[in-house]
C-alpha positions as CSV (number, residue, x, y, z in Angstrom):
1,M,38.9,-80.5,46.1
2,G,38.0,-83.6,44.2
3,C,38.6,-85.0,40.8
4,V,36.4,-84.0,37.9
5,L,34.4,-87.1,37.0
6,G,33.2,-88.2,33.5
7,T,29.9,-89.8,32.7
8,P,29.0,-91.6,35.1
9,A,36.0,-136.1,57.9
10,R,35.6,-136.3,53.8
11,A,32.5,-134.3,53.2
12,G,34.1,-131.5,55.2
13,V,37.3,-131.7,53.1
14,Q,35.2,-131.7,49.9
15,R,33.3,-128.7,51.0
16,R,36.5,-126.9,51.9
17,R,38.0,-127.7,48.5
18,R,34.9,-126.4,46.7
19,R,35.1,-123.2,48.8
20,E,38.8,-122.8,48.0
21,Q,38.0,-123.3,44.3
22,R,35.4,-120.5,44.4
23,E,38.0,-118.3,45.9
24,V,40.4,-119.2,43.2
25,A,37.8,-118.6,40.5
26,T,36.8,-115.1,41.7
27,G,40.2,-113.9,42.9
28,E,38.7,-112.9,46.2
29,V,39.4,-114.1,49.7
30,N,36.2,-115.7,51.0
31,N,34.6,-113.5,53.6
32,A,34.0,-116.3,56.0
33,V,37.7,-117.3,55.8
34,R,38.6,-113.7,56.6
35,V,36.4,-113.7,59.6
36,R,37.7,-116.9,60.9
37,D,41.3,-115.7,60.4
38,K,40.6,-112.5,62.2
39,E,39.0,-114.2,65.1
40,R,41.8,-116.8,65.4
41,H,44.5,-114.2,65.2
42,L,43.0,-112.1,68.0
43,H,44.4,-114.9,70.2
44,T,47.8,-115.0,68.5
45,G,48.9,-111.4,68.7
46,D,47.8,-110.4,65.2
47,F,46.7,-107.0,66.4
48,P,49.6,-105.5,68.4
49,G,49.0,-102.8,71.0
50,T,45.2,-102.9,70.9
51,L,42.4,-103.5,73.3
52,P,44.6,-104.4,76.2
53,A,41.6,-104.4,78.6
54,L,39.6,-106.6,76.3
55,E,41.3,-109.8,77.4
56,R,40.7,-109.0,81.0
57,R,37.0,-108.5,80.7
58,K,34.3,-111.2,80.8
59,P,32.1,-111.2,77.7
60,I,28.6,-109.7,78.0
61,L,26.3,-112.6,77.3
62,D,23.0,-110.7,77.1
63,P,23.0,-109.0,73.6
64,C,20.1,-106.8,74.5
65,A,21.3,-105.5,77.9
66,V,21.9,-101.8,77.8
67,T,23.8,-99.3,80.0
68,Q,22.3,-96.2,81.6
69,Q,23.5,-94.2,78.5
70,G,21.5,-96.5,76.2
71,W,24.5,-98.4,74.7
72,P,24.5,-102.2,74.5
73,S,26.4,-103.4,77.5
74,W,28.7,-105.7,75.3
75,L,29.7,-102.7,73.2
76,M,30.5,-100.5,76.2
77,A,32.6,-103.4,77.6
78,V,34.8,-103.6,74.5
79,A,34.7,-100.1,73.0
80,G,33.6,-97.8,75.7
81,E,36.6,-95.5,75.3
82,A,35.7,-94.9,71.6
83,I,32.0,-94.2,72.1
84,G,31.9,-92.7,75.5
85,D,31.3,-89.1,74.1
86,W,28.5,-90.2,71.8
87,T,24.8,-90.6,72.3
88,P,23.3,-93.7,70.6
89,R,20.8,-93.0,67.8
90,R,17.6,-95.1,67.4
91,A,16.8,-97.0,64.3
92,N,13.4,-95.2,64.0
93,T,15.2,-91.9,63.4
94,F,16.4,-93.2,60.0
95,E,14.4,-94.2,56.9
96,K,16.0,-96.9,54.7
97,L,15.8,-96.1,51.0
98,A,17.7,-98.9,49.3
99,K,20.0,-101.8,50.0
100,I,23.3,-101.1,48.4
101,G,25.6,-103.8,49.7
102,Q,25.9,-107.1,51.5
103,G,28.6,-109.0,53.3
104,T,29.0,-112.1,55.4
105,Y,28.0,-110.3,58.6
106,S,26.6,-107.0,57.4
107,N,24.2,-105.3,55.1
108,V,24.6,-101.7,53.8
109,Y,21.7,-99.4,53.2
110,K,21.2,-96.0,51.7
111,A,19.1,-94.1,54.2
112,R,17.8,-90.7,55.2
113,D,18.5,-89.2,58.6
114,L,15.0,-88.0,59.7
115,V,16.5,-85.6,62.2
116,T,18.8,-83.7,59.8
117,G,17.4,-84.8,56.4
118,K,20.9,-85.9,55.3
119,I,21.4,-89.0,53.1
120,V,23.7,-91.5,54.8
121,A,25.0,-95.1,54.5
122,L,24.0,-97.5,57.3
123,K,26.0,-100.6,57.8
124,K,24.0,-103.1,59.8
125,V,26.0,-105.6,61.7
126,R,24.4,-108.9,62.3
127,F,25.0,-111.0,65.4
128,D,23.8,-114.5,65.3
129,N,25.3,-114.8,68.8
130,L,27.7,-112.7,70.8
131,E,30.8,-114.8,70.6
132,P,33.6,-113.0,72.3
133,E,35.9,-113.2,69.3
134,S,33.2,-111.8,66.9
135,V,32.6,-108.9,69.4
136,K,36.3,-108.2,69.6
137,F,36.9,-107.7,65.9
138,M,33.7,-105.7,65.6
139,A,34.9,-103.4,68.4
140,R,38.3,-103.2,66.7
141,E,36.8,-101.7,63.5
142,I,35.0,-99.1,65.5
143,L,38.2,-98.2,67.4
144,V,40.1,-98.0,64.1
145,L,37.5,-95.7,62.6
146,R,37.4,-93.5,65.7
147,R,41.2,-93.0,65.6
148,L,41.1,-91.7,62.0
149,D,40.0,-88.2,60.9
150,H,40.9,-87.2,57.4
151,P,39.1,-85.9,54.3
152,N,40.2,-89.0,52.3
153,V,39.1,-91.6,54.9
154,V,35.5,-92.5,55.4
155,K,34.2,-91.1,58.7
156,L,32.2,-93.0,61.2
157,E,29.5,-90.4,62.1
158,G,27.6,-92.4,64.7
159,L,26.1,-95.7,65.9
160,V,22.5,-96.7,65.9
161,T,21.1,-99.2,68.3
162,S,17.8,-101.0,68.3
163,R,16.5,-102.4,71.6
164,M,14.0,-104.6,69.8
165,S,16.3,-106.3,67.3
166,C,19.5,-106.1,69.4
167,S,21.3,-105.0,66.2
168,L,23.9,-102.3,65.6
169,Y,24.2,-99.9,62.7
170,L,27.3,-97.9,61.8
171,V,26.5,-94.5,60.2
172,F,28.7,-93.2,57.4
173,E,28.5,-90.3,55.0
174,Y,26.8,-91.5,51.8
175,M,29.1,-91.8,48.7
176,E,27.6,-92.2,45.3
177,H,30.3,-94.3,43.6
178,D,33.3,-96.5,44.1
179,L,36.4,-96.5,42.0
180,A,36.0,-100.0,40.7
181,G,32.4,-99.3,39.6
182,L,33.5,-96.1,37.8
183,A,36.4,-97.8,36.0
184,A,34.1,-100.6,34.9
185,G,31.8,-98.2,33.1
186,Q,31.4,-98.8,29.4
187,G,33.8,-96.6,27.5
188,V,35.3,-95.1,30.6
189,K,39.0,-94.1,30.4
190,F,40.4,-91.9,33.1
191,T,42.5,-89.0,31.9
192,E,46.0,-88.5,33.4
193,P,44.9,-85.5,35.5
194,Q,42.0,-87.7,36.9
195,V,44.4,-90.5,37.7
196,K,46.8,-88.1,39.5
197,C,43.9,-86.6,41.5
198,F,42.6,-90.0,42.6
199,M,46.1,-91.2,43.5
200,K,47.0,-88.1,45.4
201,Q,43.8,-88.5,47.5
202,L,44.5,-92.2,48.1
203,L,48.1,-91.7,49.2
204,S,47.1,-88.8,51.4
205,G,44.5,-91.0,53.1
206,L,47.0,-93.9,53.5
207,E,49.6,-91.5,54.9
208,H,47.1,-90.5,57.6
209,C,46.2,-94.1,58.4
210,H,49.8,-95.1,58.7
211,S,50.7,-92.1,60.8
212,R,48.0,-93.0,63.2
213,G,49.3,-96.6,63.5
214,V,46.7,-98.2,61.2
215,L,47.2,-100.7,58.4
216,H,44.2,-101.0,56.1
217,R,45.2,-104.4,54.5
218,D,42.5,-104.4,51.8
219,I,43.1,-101.6,49.4
220,K,41.2,-102.2,46.2
221,G,39.0,-100.2,43.9
222,S,35.7,-101.3,45.5
223,N,36.9,-100.0,48.8
224,L,37.7,-96.5,47.5
225,L,34.5,-94.5,47.6
226,I,34.0,-91.4,45.5
227,D,31.2,-88.8,45.6
228,N,29.8,-86.7,42.8
229,E,32.4,-84.0,43.5
230,G,35.3,-86.4,42.9
231,I,36.3,-86.7,46.6
232,L,37.9,-90.1,47.3
233,R,37.6,-91.8,50.7
234,I,39.2,-95.0,51.8
235,A,36.5,-97.3,53.3
236,D,35.9,-100.8,54.7
237,F,38.3,-101.2,57.6
238,G,37.1,-104.7,58.4
239,L,40.6,-106.2,57.9
240,A,42.4,-103.2,59.3
241,T,44.8,-103.5,62.3
242,F,46.8,-101.3,64.6
243,F,50.6,-101.6,64.3
244,D,53.7,-100.1,65.8
245,P,56.7,-99.8,63.4
246,K,59.1,-100.0,66.4
247,I,57.7,-103.4,67.5
248,K,58.0,-106.6,65.4
249,Q,55.0,-108.8,65.9
250,A,53.6,-111.5,63.7
251,M,50.4,-110.8,61.8
252,T,48.3,-113.0,59.5
253,S,49.3,-113.2,55.8
254,R,45.7,-113.9,54.7
255,V,44.8,-110.3,54.0
256,V,44.5,-108.1,50.9
257,T,42.4,-109.3,48.0
258,L,44.4,-111.5,45.7
259,W,44.9,-109.2,42.7
260,Y,46.3,-106.5,45.0
261,R,48.3,-108.7,47.4
262,P,52.1,-108.1,47.6
263,P,54.7,-110.8,47.0
264,E,55.7,-111.1,50.7
265,L,52.1,-112.0,51.7
266,L,51.9,-114.5,48.8
267,L,55.0,-116.1,50.3
268,G,53.4,-116.2,53.8
269,A,55.2,-113.3,55.5
270,T,53.9,-112.5,58.9
271,L,56.2,-109.5,59.6
272,Y,55.2,-106.6,57.4
273,G,54.4,-102.9,57.5
274,V,53.0,-100.1,55.4
275,G,54.5,-101.5,52.3
276,I,51.5,-103.9,51.8
277,D,49.1,-101.0,51.5
278,L,51.5,-99.1,49.2
279,W,51.8,-102.2,46.9
280,S,48.0,-102.3,46.6
281,A,48.0,-98.5,45.8
282,G,50.6,-99.1,43.1
283,C,48.4,-101.8,41.6
284,I,45.5,-99.3,41.6
285,L,47.7,-96.7,39.8
286,A,48.7,-99.2,37.1
287,E,45.1,-100.3,36.7
288,L,43.8,-96.7,36.2
289,L,46.5,-96.0,33.6
290,S,46.1,-99.3,31.7
291,G,42.3,-99.6,32.0
292,K,42.5,-103.1,33.5
293,P,43.9,-105.0,36.5
294,I,47.6,-105.8,36.0
295,M,47.7,-108.9,38.2
296,P,44.5,-110.8,37.5
297,G,45.9,-114.2,38.6
298,R,43.4,-116.7,39.8
299,T,45.8,-118.4,42.2
300,E,48.7,-117.4,44.4
301,V,51.0,-119.6,42.3
302,L,50.0,-117.8,39.1
303,L,50.5,-114.4,40.7
304,F,53.9,-115.4,41.9
305,N,54.8,-116.6,38.4
306,L,53.8,-113.2,37.1
307,F,56.1,-111.5,39.6
308,T,59.0,-113.7,38.6
309,G,58.4,-113.5,34.9
310,S,57.7,-117.2,34.5
311,V,54.3,-116.6,32.9
312,L,53.8,-114.0,30.2
């Protein structure tokens, strides 16, 4: 049952500095930096206990090669165990209705499934080239999503392949809103029962992720999708990783959007657990109650000063 919703060399250094300044100004981690970090840490043990066979397999160089089942060969090579019981859908069985989101390596569309008539969200993954590291973290997101099955976690419903464009679409249930968008509405103030309802669903979804050995690592309002019935689902597992609480293994600290990043990550911690997701959830709770972000620091230094009380 959901919540009742209301109304709805030098030049390179200079470029890097400008990029970092943009990150500071927006309070967001640049997507390209995230991607680079994810790819680098695939080699440094950032994702413990995952894809053990991945390192032993040679990358598939032909992005358009397909298996007998119709799957791209590169995808079967890295995520065959996750999609082996599925049949690939074709792009011409969906009608795109509108573009609703865009990232560094993906576009998201509202679409209609022409077979069932259902409205869905299609996440199109772009591959400029099939670099092994790029393929690995793409496969990891699919593996993470396939491990999860909970009413408060977005569900991967299928994969769409296109032989002509050599592209890949991830199919999700369409959700009309996200929590950040709802909270930003003019005159919107969530009631205490609504806040309790949203938080219960968020914590329930996180408990499921953690019990399945998954850290989300980017909990924020825009990644919490809500339908017209008030059902909340955790989405965007692009920074997610598998973990084992019994094994200590270093992971990157460059995760979690700045305003929702816990102190240990600001200090560069590489050994952490479910607490980083719970800190972000706590920030969401305070934000819903107060009506504004509680840690809107533009830099890591400013945020740390907020934690220590050096800045009022």
